[in-house]
N, C-alpha and C positions, 0 to 999 in steps of 0.2 A: 504494500500500500504506500503510495506517494503522499507525503505530507503537503498540505496546501500552502507552502511557504517558498518564496523565491530564494531566500538566503538561509537555508536550513542550518548551515554551520554557525549562525548567530544565535540559535536557540539556546546555546549554553549560557547566554546572559540571564536566562530565567533562574539560574542558580542564585541570583540576587534576592529572589523572593523568600526562600527559606532563611537567608541571612537576615533579612528585615524582620522576619517572624522571631528569630532568635534574639535580635536586638530589642524587640517589643517586650518579650518576657523578661529580658535582663533589666530593662528600664522599669517595668512593673514591679519587679522584685525589689529594686532599689527604693522605690517609693514606699513600699510596705515596710521595708527595714527602717526608713527614716521615721515613719509614723511610730514604729515600735520603740525607737530610741527616745521619743518624746515621753512615752510612758503614760501620762495622764490622759485618759479617754475623753474627758470633758474638754481639756485643752485642745486636743486634736480636732474634736468636733467644731470647736469655736474657730480654730485656724482655717478649717476647710469648709466653713459655712457658705462661702461664695463660690465654691468649686463644684462643678457638675461631674460626679463620679463616673457617669456612663459615657462622657464625651471622649475620654482617652481611647477606649477600644473602638468607638465609632470612627474617630479620626484615623486610627491605624488601618482599619479595614478599607476606608476610602483611599488612603495613600498606597497601600500595598496592591489593591486592585488596579489603580491607575498606573502603577509601576509595571505590573504584568502586561497591561494593554499597550503601554508604550514600547515595551520590549518585543511584543508580538508584532507591532507595527514596523519596528526596525527590521525584523525578519521578512517583512512584506507579505502579510496574509493576503491571499489572492484566490480567485476561482477561475476556472477555465470557461471562457465564453462559448466555446464550441463552434464558433462561426468560421474560423479560419482553417480548420482541418480539411484536408483533401483525402477522401476515401476512395479506394478502388479494390477490385477483386484480384487476388494474386497469392503467391506463396513467397516464402523467404528462402533464398538460395545463398549459401556460403560456399565460396570457391577456395579450395586449398591447393596452392601452387607450389610445387617443388622447385626451389631455386638453388639446389646444391650444385657443386662443380660438375658432377656427372651429367647434369642437364646441358652442359656445353658440348657434349659429344656430337659428332657430325654424321652419325649413321642415319639421322633424319635431317635433311638439308634445310636451311643453313645450319641450325643447331636444334636440339630437342626443345630447348627453352623458347627459341624464336617461334617454332611451330606451335608450341603450347599457347603462347600469348596470342598468336594469330587466331587459333581456335576459339579462345575465350573472348576475343574482340567480336568475332562473328556471333558467338552465343549471346553476348551482351546486347547486340543489335536486335535480337529476336525476343528479348525477355519481357517486353511490353510492360504490364502492370506489376510484375514481380520485383521485389526488392533484392539487391545484391550486396554481398559483403566479400571481403578478400582477406585471406590469411596466407602469408608466405612462410616457408619453412625450409630448413636444412638441418643443422645441428640443434637449432632452437626454432620455435614457432613464434611469429609476431602477427598481431592484428594490424594489417595495413589499412583497412577501411571497414568501419562498421556498416551494418545493414542500411541501405539508402535506396531511394527511388531515383537518385541522380545518376543515370547510366553514363553520362559524359564524364563525370568524376571517376567512376569505376574504370573507364578506359584509360584515363590519365594515370591512375595508380598502377594499372597493369603495365603500361608503357615503361614505368620506372623500375619494375621488378627485375632484380638481377642477383647473382651470388653475393655482391657487395651489400645487399639489403640485410643479409644474415651473416655476421662475422664468424660464427661457429659452424663448421662443416659437419655433415652427417645426413641422416634421413629419419627424423623423428616424426613419423606419420601419426603415432598415437597422440603426441602433444598437439599436433596440428588439428586433429579431430576434436580434442578436448576444447581447444580455443574456439573452433567453429561452434561447438555445442553451447559454450558459454555465451555466444552472441545471440542465441535464439531466446524467444520468450519461454521461460520455464513452465508457464501455466498452460501452454498449448501442447497437445499430444499429436498433432499432425500439422500439415501445411509447411513442413520444414524439410529441406534437402541439402546435401553436400555434394559438390562435384570435386573430386580429388584427381589431380593430374600429376603423375610422377613416373619415374622409371622403376620405382619399387626397390631399388638397390639398397642394401644394408637396412632393410625394414626393421624397426624395433619390435620386439616380441609383444609389447603392450597394445599394439594397434588392433589386433583381433578382439581383445577383451573390451576395449573402448568402443569399437564399432558395434558389438553386441549390446552394450549398455545404451548406446544412442538409439539403436533400433527399438529397444523397449520403450523409449521416450518418444517414439513416433518420428524419428529422423530417418530419412531414406538416403543411403550413400551410393552414389554412382562413381565409378573409377574409370580412368582412361590411362592406359599404358602407352608410353611414348618411348621409342627406341627399338632395338632389335635384340633377339636372344643371342645372336652371335657376338654382339658387343662391338665396341669401337673405342679407340684411344681418345684421350681428352686433350684438347689444345689449351695451353695456358695463355690466356689473353695478354698477360703482362710480359711474358718472356717470348711469346710466339714459338714455344717449344712444346713437345709432347710431355705430359706429366709422367714422372717415373716414381717408383717406390723407393724405399730406403736401400734396396739392393741394386738399384739402377735399372730395373726392368720397367718396360712401358706399362702403364696402368691401363687395363681394359675394363670398361664399364658395360654391364649387360642388363637388359630389361628383365625384371623378375615378374613375369605375368602371373604366376601362381599366387604370389603374395597379394597382388592387387585384386585378383579374382576372389580370393578368400575374404578380403575386406568387404568387397561388394556383396558377397553372399551373406556375410554376417550382418550387413547393413540393409538387407532386404532390397538391394538395388541390383544393378547389372555392371558388368565389366566390358569395356571395348578396347580393342587394339587400335591405335592411331594408324589410319591409312591415308586419308586426306581430310582437311578441315571441314569441308562442306558435308561429307558423309557423316562424320562424328557429330557435328552440330545438329544435323537433321534428326539423328537417332536420339541424342540427348534431349533436344527440345520436345520431340514427340513423347518421350517418357515423362518429362516434367509437366507436360500439358495434361497428362492423365491424372495427375494428383489433385486431390480436393483443394479448392481455393476458398479463401475467406477474405473479408473486407480488411485491408491493411490501411493504416493511417500514416500520412506524411504530414508532420506538424512543424515543418521548417518555418512556416509563417504564423504559427500559433501565437495568439496574444491572450493575455489574462486580464481580468478585471481586478484591480487592486482595491483592497478595502482598508489600507493603512490609515487613510484620512478620517474614516469613520471611527476607527479605534482610537485615534488621537483625540477626536472630538469628545468621545465618551470619557477618555482619561482626563481631559481638561475639565469637563463638567464635574467629574468626581473630585478633582482638586479644588474646584470652586465650592462645592458642597462642604468639603473639608474646612474651608475658610470660615464657613458659617457655623460649623460645629465648634463653638468656642468653649474653653474651659472656664470662662467667666460669663457673666450674664449678658453683656452687650457686645455687639460687633461694631467696630468703628466705621464711619462713613467712607473713610479713605480706603479701607480694605474692600468694601463693596464695589467702589468704582474701579479698583484694580482688577477685580474678578471679572466684571462686565467687559472691560477693555480687552482682557486676555481672550475671552470667549469670542468676541467679534473678530479678533485677529485670526483665530483658528478657522472661523467660517470662511474668511477671505482666502486662506491657504487651501481649503478644501475646494473652493470654486475654481482656483487656478489649476488644480490637478484634474478636475473634471474637463476643463478646456482641452488639455492634452489628450485625454481619452477620446473626446469627440473627434478630434482631427485624425487620430490613428484609426478610429472606426470608419470614418469616411474613406481613408486611404485603403483600408482592407476591402471595403465594398468595391472600390474602383479596381483594385488588384484582381479580385475574383471575376470582374468583367473583362479582364485583360487590357484595361485602360491604364497602362503602366505610367504614362505621363501624368495623368490626374492623380494616381496613387502617390507618385513621387512628390507632387506639389503639397498634398495633404500631410504626408509624413514630414516634409520639410517645414511646414507650418508648426507641427508639434515640436520639432527640434528647436525652431526659433523661439517658441514660447518657453521651452525648458531644455537648455543645452545638455543637461545631465540625463535626459530620458534615453536609456539604453535601447528600449524597444523601438522607439521612433528611429534612431540611427540605424538599427539592424534592418527594420522593414524598408527604410529608405534605400539601403544598399541593395536589397532584393529587387525593389522596383526599378532602380537605375540599371541593374544588371540585365533585367528583362527588356529594358528600353535600349539595350545595346550601348549604354554609357559606362563602359568598363572602368575608366579612370576615376569617374565620380563615385562609382560603386565601391571601388577599393578604398577611397577616402572615407566613405560612410562606414564601411566595415571596421576600419581603423578606429574611428571614434566610438563605435559600438563596443569594441573590445576594451577600450579604456574605461568606458562607463560601466561595463559589467563587472560583477564582483566574483561570482563563482567560477572556478576553473572550467566547469562544463560549458557555461554560457560563453566564456571567452574563447574556448576551443572551437565552438560552433561558428562564431564570427570570423575567427582566423581561418577556419577551414573554407568558408565561403570566399574569403579574400584570396586564398590560394587558388581556388577554382577560377575566380575572375582574372587573376594574374596570368594563369596558364592560358586561358582562352584569349586574353588580350595580346599575349606574346605571339600566339599562333596567328592572330589576325594581322599583326604588324609584319610578321615574317612573310605571309602570303602577299601583302601589299608591296613589300620590298621586292619580292621576286617578280611580280607583275610589272613594276616600274622598270626593272632591268630588262625584261623581255621587250617591252615597248621601246626602250631606248636603243636596242640593237638593230642594225640595218637589216 
């Protein structure tokens, strides 16, 4: 269950509440001790005749409740509006790609890894409404990209996959499968698949056990073997020489079809030997299409309704009430005027926050109509009204990106990352900035090539 707070890590501040409770009982005990030291009950009664004995606990309850509300508002209590989520029918597919040195063998031209990446690019193009994630592995497994509906980003990460992505060499298929499984929703027992592409060499013994456990949780595992049983030497890209073992013999890497077929069988899936990309993609896509689908949600533009201003208003009202609960009989006129002024200031602050939300809501409506220019104008209005509004900056970046204004989108994502507090929110903004940078560089490169061609006779 996800707590309805934007800054969950700030909830530890609520520990101040029990500290205040302890201070209350300490102060209450000190008062009682002072009365006992006087000794004479009639004298104590006379001295406290103008004191309201019930005021002290009432004042404390008002202050401690107001403090708790202020702390909850700092963590930004919020609710999901539900208006900005995009739902579609599909499944979640995690890709596990072997990037060990053996994948540089050239028994499949130009290399096993190059053909594997070509296959996955073609599969990505046909994934439609399905979400994709990427895990690369060799001697260790790394989550390269979490599940996303952004297929262009998936292709960008695929392009950068290489043996340098994983410094430790080996083939830990079991660890790669575990990382894929951790990326899925644990509450679902279906709609989940893994596509494992490897030469299967040096497979760790734990992979079959992990595959069986994943199958029990509804994950289907499809494997693709790439390479040849006869094997091939490995060319070292740095030295441009064939790799040799410690005794000086040329290292030969061979496809282990049985290992990959056993994993697919344990995972209730199928194994394929790579022949050509189109044939393997057609077979894989056909099998993925037969799986049950459910509504998946893409919430990259999700916006929440914040309630912190209402919590602050209630907290301030309680503090005003506390001013009227006096330990003496009368409340000064000056104190009353101070309370009224503070409450009016709070109302003004709440109105300003509402203005931001209205601009963002208008921008979201325009975004859903694909009117990205209008959406950007509304988000920009929210930014100008409140420069520290992280949601406005982030949504502005998305709208500018869709409007093909990549440079401006990158600037908006930068400001969003600065305004955001949690590491998860910051990483989302920086991730979108990286995608915008990548696409912007591609567009500039194409433009440069076109100008060179036009300039040649």
